[in-house]
N, C-alpha and C positions, 0 to 999 in steps of 0.2 A: 665188670665190661669188658670184653673180648680185645686183642690188638685191633684187628677192621674197626670195630666198635667205635675204641678210642680214637681213629685216627679220623674217622669220620664223623666225630661226634659234634652235634651242636645246638645242642642243650640251652638254653638260654640265650640264644642268638634271636636276631632279626630278620627275615629275608621277605624284601619288597620286590615282587614279581609282576612286570607288566605282561598283560595278554595269556594272565594266568587262569583263566576261566575253562580253557576246552585246550584240549591238542596237545603240544607239548609241552608247554605253558602248565597245564595242569598235573600232568606227569611229573613235573620239577618242582611244583608247590606241594603235593603229596609228600615228594622223598623227603624235601628237608623239612617238614613237617612230623614223617616218621623218625628224621633222626635230633628231633627234638628244639627245631625252633617253630618260634610264631611269626605268623606267613602275613602278608597284606597282600590281598589280590586285588588288579587293580586291572578295567577293561571297561570299554564303552558301554558294556550291558549289565548294567546293574544287578540283575534278576538273575543272568548265570556266576556272578561273583559273589552274591548271598548264598547259591545253590552248593556251589564249590565250596566256600568258606565252611560251611555248615558241614557239610560231607566230612571235611577236614577235621573240624570241632570234633566232631561225631566218632571220626575212627583214631583220633590220635591225642585226643585232651588236649592239643598244643590249641594256643588264639589263633584265628582266622578273622581280618579285616578282610570286610569289603568294601571300594572302593570303586566309583564310577569317574573315569576321566577319558580324555580323547588324547592318547599321547600322542599325535602328530599335532597340538594345538600348543604353541609355547604360553600362553600366559594360562594353562590349566595346571601348568605343572609345579609352580608353588604351593597350590592347595594340597597337591597329593602328598609332597613334601612335608609343608607341615599336618599335615593330619596324621603321616606316620609317626614322627617324631612325638607328637602333641599324645598318643596313643601307647605308642613302648619308648618314648625316650630316646630311640636308636635305630639306627639301619646296618646291619653287620653285612650283607649281602645286597645288592643291586644285581638285580637280572634282565636287560632290554631285551624282551622275548617278543612283546609286539609285532607284529610285523602284518603286512602284504602285498601282493603281485596279484592287481587285475589283471583278469584277460581281454587282449584286443587283437583282430583277425587283420588287421595289417598296420604299417610303423605310423602310418598317416594318421588312423583313426584313433591317436594317445594325442588328447588334447591336454592344453597346458593345467586344466584343473586336476584332472590323472596324474600327467606327472609329478605335478606340486604334492598331490597327497601321499604318492607312494614315498616321494622323497623328504616327506614330513615326519611320517608316520618311523619310516626304515631309519632315519639319519637325523633330521633336526632334533625330532623327541629325544631321542636318545644323549645327542649332544646336551642336549639343556637337564636333561634327568641328571645326568653322569656329574656335568660341572656341579649341580644342585647337592646329591647327596653327596658326591664322591670330594666337597670341602668339606662339608660333617665326618665324614670319615677322617679325612687327614689332621683334624684337629681332635676327634678322637684318639687318635695313632692307632687304628685299625680299618681294616675293609676289605672289599672283593669285590669290584663290578665284571658280572659278565655279559656281554654283547653276544649276543644269538646272532647270528648270521647266515649265510647259503652256501654250499658248493656253487652257485650262482654265480658267485660274485669271483669266480675261478673259473669258470666255464659257462662263460655267459649264451644264453640258447636265444634265439631272435624271438621268441614270445614273454622273453621275461627282461629285457634290455632297460628300463627305469629303475624294474626292481634289483637288477644287480650292479648299476652303477651306484645305486644307494649302498647296497649291501657291500662295496667294493670304498664305499666311505666308511662303512661303519668298520671295516678292518684296519683301515688307516688310522680310524679317530681310535682304537684302541691301544696301537703304539704310542701314540701322541699323549693318551690320558695315564699310562702308564707311565711314561718320563715325569710327567707332570706330577703325580700325586704318590710316587715313589717317593720312599722305602715303602712308608708303613701301606701303603693302599696298593694292592695288586688289580690290575685289569685287563682280560684275555678274552678271546674269542673262542666261543663254543659255535662251531662251522657244522652245520647240517647239514647231509644230503635229504634225498627221497624218502619220507614217513608218511606213513600210511594214516593217516588224519582226518581231520572233516575236509582240509583242503584236499587232499588225492581222490576226493569225489569227484572233483571236475578233472581228473585226467582219465576218463570212461575208460578203467583198466579191464572191465569185464568184456569191451569190442576190441582189445588186440590181438592181432595176429604172430606175434611173437611176442617175449619175453622183454617188455619196455627198460626193465635194469639190467639184460643181459653183459652189457658194458663194464657194470659195475664187477667187483673181482666177487662179491659176495652175493650176485647173480640175484638179487633182489632188493626191494625196498624194506627201512627199516621199521620195526614196531614199535610206539608211543615210549613203551618202558626203557628201550635201550637209549636212551635220550640220559637215564637219570646215573649210569654212574660217573660219568664224564661229568656232569655238571655236579653230582655231589663232590668231586674229587676239585673243580675248580673253586666251589665254595668254603671248603673246611681248610683247615690247615692240612692238609694232605699236599696241596700244591703252594706251600710256604716259599717256595723258591721259584715259581711261577709266574709270569707278569711278561705282558706286553706279546703276547704266543697266542697261536691260532690251536686248536683241536679241534682235529676235527673226525665228526663221527657221520662216515658219509657211504662207509658199504665200500670204498677203495674205489675214488672213479678215476680213470686214466688218465 
């Protein structure tokens, strides 16, 4: 095993990732399994979770557990944590990746139900899940929590205000949990910019008359595999002295 392999080695570890059946979550799930971790794939769509888990096991030989859960519903999260610990006995890394940002035409079109749904999934769920898993990590003496945020939390557009507010809360929550769970458990934000996932299909890029990413230093959106390096850094001992931090993978926002 070479130096880099040892640095990012996750052999024998267990990673729980929400929203892990597609998009950036799927990329991160495959990545940690390729580095030796067993994986819990959690999302609302059980069929997608099972399909992803099956592919991971076939490709990597690691164990992948599928679990259906709505991360925005507080009362379902105890069951997710119990299932993960019953199966594996531990969670070494929690990746709070599940999120959504529904489209709306005007701000008055944002109903209370929509607003609450966005906050529940992007902020309330990660808070509860981090509390449940983080306390067990502290008792075990080690662990890493990765909160997947968005550059929208720093540069909110008019069309993502509830989402941006929730992700800004997630950024603040990261620092608070880092203080609460230190020194044995690291808590960091992985802040993603625009990536070409299923979500980007709603951006109507094929009809753009100019480069919609021209304001970025990289002048383009990211491809899903480009999230992997930062995720592995934060999950592994490579980030042993990194906590309460924001790691931006955003193509260089202005």
